[in-house]
C-alpha positions, 0 to 999 in steps of 0.5 A: 499499500503506497500510503503505509508508513510503519507498524506503529508498535514504536513511535518517535516521541518527545519526552515530556518530563522535566527529569527526563525518562529512562529506558523502560519507563512509561511516558504520556505525550498528549493522548499517546502512551509509550514505554521509553526504549532509551534514556532521554532528557526533556524534549528529546525525541526517542523511541517509545513502544506503543504495543507489547507487554511490559513490567511497569512501576505501579502505585505502592501498596496496591494489589492488582488482579490479572485482567484489571484495566490499568491507568497511567497516573501522569503526575506520579509516573506509575500504573494505578487502577484508579480511572479518575484523572488518569489515562487508560493504557492497558490490562494487567496480565499477571496479578500484582501483590501489594509488596510488588513494585511493578505490574506486567501490563499489556499495552492495549487501548480498550473502551472506558465503557467496557464495551 
């Protein structure tokens, strides 16, 4: 197809955070969520994975069940199950205990209504 650009599983993204990002951290640019492929300072253009399964930092002391919808808390730069004020990024593929610091997430845009 002549207008095909790329698969879209990773995209060039501008690092939005004053402290920058390190490889493996999530980042939210507008309505686009990705996982940084490399370290980057604020305003650097780096590759961000937009599809796949990743272990991401989660809200401390929060248990997350497998199959739960998960959201990005951009203020604290971590995964949560709280929808209000946060951006839905995917689904937990493994349960995560309160003592865990990360949760395994399948990046998947799913409708907020559950439809």
